[in-house]
N, C-alpha and C positions, 0 to 999 in steps of 0.2 A: 488517574487510577493506575496503580502499579500492577504489573503482571505477576500473578501468583506462580510459585515454583512449578506446580503441576501443569499449568497452562504453558509455561515456557518450555517444559520438557516435551510436550506434545507437538509444539509448533516447529515448522521448518526454520532453520537459521540461515541467514545470508550474511556473508562477510562484509558487504558494502551496501550502501543505500542504492547505488546504481544497479547492482545485481538484483536487489529486491524490486526496484522499479521496472526492470526488464521483465521479470516474471509477472508483476502486476499488470503490465501493459497487455500481456497475452491472455489474461483472465477474462471470463465472460461477465464477471461482476466487477464493480469498482472496489479496488483494494488499495490500501495505502501503507507504506512502510513506516515503521517506528523503531527506535533503538530501545532494546530491552534493558531495563535497569539491573536485571539479574545476570544475564549472560553477556551483555554489552555488544551483542550482535543485533541484526535487524530481523524483525518478524513482519508479517503482513496482517492487516486488520481490515474489516469491513466497516468499522466505526468511522464516522466522518466528523462528528462534532468537535470543533476546535482544532482541526487538522488542516494543513494547507492542501490545496488541490494540486495533484501532479500535472505537469504540462501535457501529458498524453491525454488526460481526461478533458482538458480545455480544448485541445486540438480535435478530439472526437466530437465535442459539442459544436464547434465551429463548422466542422465538416457536415454534420447532420443538418444544421441550420441552413447551410448553403445549398444543400440538396433539396430541402423543403421549400425554399424561397423561389 
C-alpha cells in the first residue's frame, strides 16, 4: 500500500532508518519504520502485517519472558 500525499505530509520524517528505529524504541506502542515512496525518507507505522520485527521488539519480548519464568 502506498502512502498518500496527505498522509506523508502529516507524518514526521526521519533521514535514516536508524534514526526512526531509535524513536520507535522509545515509544509506548510497537512502531516500525518504512521508507516512503513519495518523500524517500522514513516514517513510522503501527501496522505490522508483512513487516520485519525490529530487534528492540524481540529483545523486549525475551526480557519479559525471562522475568515471567
